[in-house]
N, C-alpha and C positions, 0 to 999 in steps of 0.2 A: 475536804473534797469525802464525799462516799459512794461506796458500790453495795449492790446488793449479793447477796448468799446467789442467785441466779447468775449473777455476771461472774463471779468468781467460778462457778461449775465450768462458765462458756471459758472464761478466761483460761484457767489450767488444760479444758480439755484441747483450747487452739493452739497454745504455745508449744505443746507436747507432741501435737503429730505429724506436724510439718516436716522439719529437720531430722525426727526419730527417725521416721519411712526412708528419708532420702538420703541420709548419708549413712546409717548405722547396719545398714545391712551389708553390704560386701564386706567389711570388718566380722563382723559375727557369725557370718556363713564360712570365713577363712579358717575358724576355730574350731567350731559346733558343726558343721556340713549340714546335712538333712534334719539333725537336730538342733537345727536351729530356734524351731517353736518353741524348743524347752529353754532355750537363755533368751527368749523375750517374757515367756511367763514368770521365768527367778526374777527380768528385770521389773515386770511388773508390782511384785508381789515389794519388791526393793522400795520402787518408785512411791509404792502405797505406804511402807513404814516411814520414808522420808518425810512424803507430808503430813502423815499422823506425827509427828516427832515435833518437826515446825511450826504446825497450828497448836500442838500442845506448849509448847517452849512461849510463842506468841500471847496465846491466852493468860498467861500469867501477868501480863501490862498490856491487856487490850485495847489501852489507849496510848500508848506508846510506840514508836516505831525503834525496828532494831536497831538503830543507831545512837538510840534511848536507853534501852532495856539492856543493852548489851554492858554498858556502865554501871548500873543498880545491881548486876547480876554477879558481872567479873570485879568490880572497880574503876576505878577512871582509866590506869593506863590500858590496860587488858583491854577495857571496853573499849575504848579508842583503836588497840590493834585490831582489835576483831571487826571493826567498822571498816578500817581500812582494807582488810582481805578482802570482804565483798564489794567495796567499791571497786576496787582494781579488776574481781572478779567480772562485777556489772560493765565496766569500762571495756574490757575486752575479748568479751561475749558480742560486744556491738559491734567491735571493729572487725570480729570476726565473724558474725554475721553478713556484717556488709559487705564485706568484702569477699564470700560467699555467695552473697545475691549478685554481686557482678558478673562473679564466674560464670554461674548459671546460665543467668539472663543472657549473656556476650555468648554461651556455647547454642541454648536453646532457641532464643527471640532474634538477639541483634548482636549478630556476628561482628560488624563493623565500628558499633556505636562504642566509642573512649567511654572509659570506665567511670572519669570521673564526672561522666557528666550523669549516669547513670547512679553513682553514688548521692552527687547532688542533690537530682529529684528525689531520692528518699530520704535523705535528711531533710530537707524543705517539707518533705510530709510530716516527719515527725518532731520537726519544729511548731511545726503548726496543732500539731495534736497536743501537743505539750503544753502550747500556749491558749490553747483556745477552752480547755478542760481537763487537763491532767491526768488524774488518774482514773476519774469518770468519763473522760473521753473514751478510754482505753476499754471501761468497761461495758461502756455504752455499745463500743467498735466487738465488743466481743461476743455481747450479747444480739448484735446484728449478724456479724459474720458467722458466728459460731455454728449455728442450725446449716447453712449453708456448705460449710465445711463436712459437717456429719453425714448430711444428705448425700454429697457428693461422692464422699468415701464411703456409704454401704452401694450405692447404684454402680462405683468403675470394681469394686470386688464381688459383688452379683453378676457382674457381664462377661468375667474374667472364666466363670463356670468353667462354661463349655471347651475351655483350654487345657483345662488341669489334668495331668497325668497322674496318680492317685502313687504309682507301683514308684515313683522317685522321691519318696520319703522315706521307703524302706533302706536298708532296715532301720529299723530304731534303736538308737543307744550302741549300738555293737561296734559302728565305728566311729564313733568319737570317745564316749566316756562321761565323766562326770567333771574332772578336770576342764577339758574343753568347752562344756556345753558352760559351765559357769564362767571362763576367762571369755568366752564371748556374751557374757550377758554384762561385761562389765560396758561395753559401749553402749546399750539401749539406755543402762542402768544411769549413765552418765546423762544423760538426756532426759530422758523420765526426771528424773531428781533434781532437777531444774524446777519443779515443785516447791521447792525449798523455798521459793521466793513468798512463801504465805507468812515467813517470818517478817516480813514488811506489810503485807497485804493485808493482815488482819486488822491492822489499827484503824486502814480507811475502809472497812465494813462498819454498816449501820446497825448489823446485828450480829456484832463479832462470834456469839456462842454459836451460828449456824454454818462457823470456817470450817471445822473439823470434814463435816460429814460432808457439807459440798464441794470442798476440794479433792478428799476422798472419791467421791464418782466420778469427779472431773479425771485426775488420772485413773481410775478404774477403764474409766469407757475409750480414752486413750490406748491404755494398754491392750484392749481388748482388739480395736479395729488397728491397730498396729501389727499384732502377732498374725491373725487374718489374713491382712498385705503380704506378711513374712511368708505364710504359706501357699498362699497363690503362687511366690516367686520360683521357690522350693517346686513347685508340681508343674511349675511351667519350664522353667530352664533346668532344674536340678541345681547340687552345689558346685559341680564343676565350673558351669557355666557362668553361675550368679555369682561367683568369686570373683569372674573377671570383668565383670562390667560395673562401669562408673556408678552408673544410677539405675538401678536393675528394677526399680519400681516403675519407673519411666519406660524401659523397654517392654516390662511385664504389660502395661498401659496399650502401648502399641501394638500386641498380639491381639486386640479386642475386634473382633470383627462379626457381628450377630446381625444374620440374612444379606450381608453386604451393604447394608445402609447405617448402621449403628459403629464406626468406626472413627481411627483417626483423635480419639479423646486425649493424647497427653495435654494438649491444651486444658483438659479440664483439670488433669492434675497440676501444671503447674500455676492453676488460679489457686487450688488448695493452698499449693506452697505458698504462694506469694501472700494469700489473706491471715495463713497461721502466720507466716516470718513478718508479715505488718506487726500483728498483732504483739508477737512475743517481741520487737524491737521498738516499740510503743510502750510496753511497759519496761524493760530495761532503760530507756531511757529516760522517763521518768522517774522513775526510783534514783537511776543513776545523778540526776540533776538534782531532787530531795533531799538525798540521802547527804549528798557533798554538800550542802546550803546546810544542812543540821550537823553536821559533823564541824564546818565552820561558822556556827552560831548564824548564820545569815538569814536574818528573817523572809525574806523575799526571794524565793526560792528562784522563781522565774529569772531570777538575773544569772543564773547557772546556766542557762538552757543551750546560749550559744557558745559557754565553756567548754559543756559536752559535745555540742557541734563538731567545733575546731579537732578535741582531741579525736574524736571518734572517726570521722574524716580521716587523720592522721593516721592511724591504726589501720584503719580500712584499704587505705592506699597500699600499706602495707603488707596484709593479708592477701590482697590480690592481685597481687605482682608474683607472689611467692605459694603456688602449691607446696613446695616442701615446707613453708613458715606454717602453713596451717597446720599441716599433718605433724609438724614437731609440737605445736601447741596442743595437741589432742593427746599424742603420747606423752608429753614431758609437763604440761600443764593442767591440761582436763582433766586426765582419769588420777594421775599420784594427786595432784595438789586441791583441786576444785571437788570433786568425787569423792576424795577420803576428807578432808578437812571441813570445805564448805558446805555441801550436801549431808554429811554422818555425823564427823568427830564434833563439828561446835553446837549445830543444833542438838545432840543426843547432853553435850553438857549444861548446854543453854537448859534444857529441861527438869534436868537434875538437880542443878545448881540451884537453879532457881525455885525448883519448888523446896527444895532444904531451906533456903532462905526465905522463904513465905510460909514455912512451917515455924521456922524459929523467931518470925516476927508475929505471928498467932500466939508463939507459946509466950513469948513478951509482954504480948497485952493482956493474955488474960491472967498473968501472975502481977500485971500491975495493977 
């Protein structure tokens, strides 16, 4: 299974824009208020650093996945523990996103449809993608849907321009300060930090040396568009109203009305979100099945697809039935554990320790 550098770019872009712009605006604006755009700039820089570290660590062993080279770098047992930490992260993300998907679609589109039907529908699609092509199918989906997401995003932002009131971004910095701006950046950073998946994706690339540049550009493109989107929200609603909205970006798009002809475009925003979510779910689903098979030394990783599907269904039912549990997941697991360990500390240690091991091996070889 191989993917190209261009597919990496579109995968990175596509998986980052959807949930980041839908979920993170409300908590970010509560901290940073009208200076929320600064929080997103900080998050963009942080996400770029995370993907840079992840690709540099993975390029130390470009023919091996994270599950394999974590043992080379940290030793067998710490390597296995590292692999388990990432698998727990991937499985819970699938469950959480599926729960968000059913909740969002129920609220916006299909309020009378039972959650389990929505869950089964998307899970069957994920199983089909995993069976038919694995990571290659995800790459092709990114290559097809990514440009659609990008252009739709640009058009929606452009259509909000007539509704913008620039005085609502004032005063700059005076009402927030440095700490609230940094604190507000944690939420978008934790979603942009999902670019850490490059720890696994490098091993699937046909030209791994292109991974860093393509992934960094994917993260930067997503961060720029997301920042413009958050500025639109602030300039239309102001910080006080934005902080009370569940999905501020959807409400912003509902305000679009160009010459009484171009309006009711929230369905386009929903399409962007669904396409982005589908690529993200497909990627996590394939990596969870592939990584689990490698951890337990199962040669045919596709045998694990139905196991991942069942676990994901059970987790999603928990998340979709409890909004509080979803919030607790972000507050008590996603931010303190996943953002800190999986996205920052472990990639940094993999790169540092792996580089030292490589230098030591090269030194021993030259001396020998």
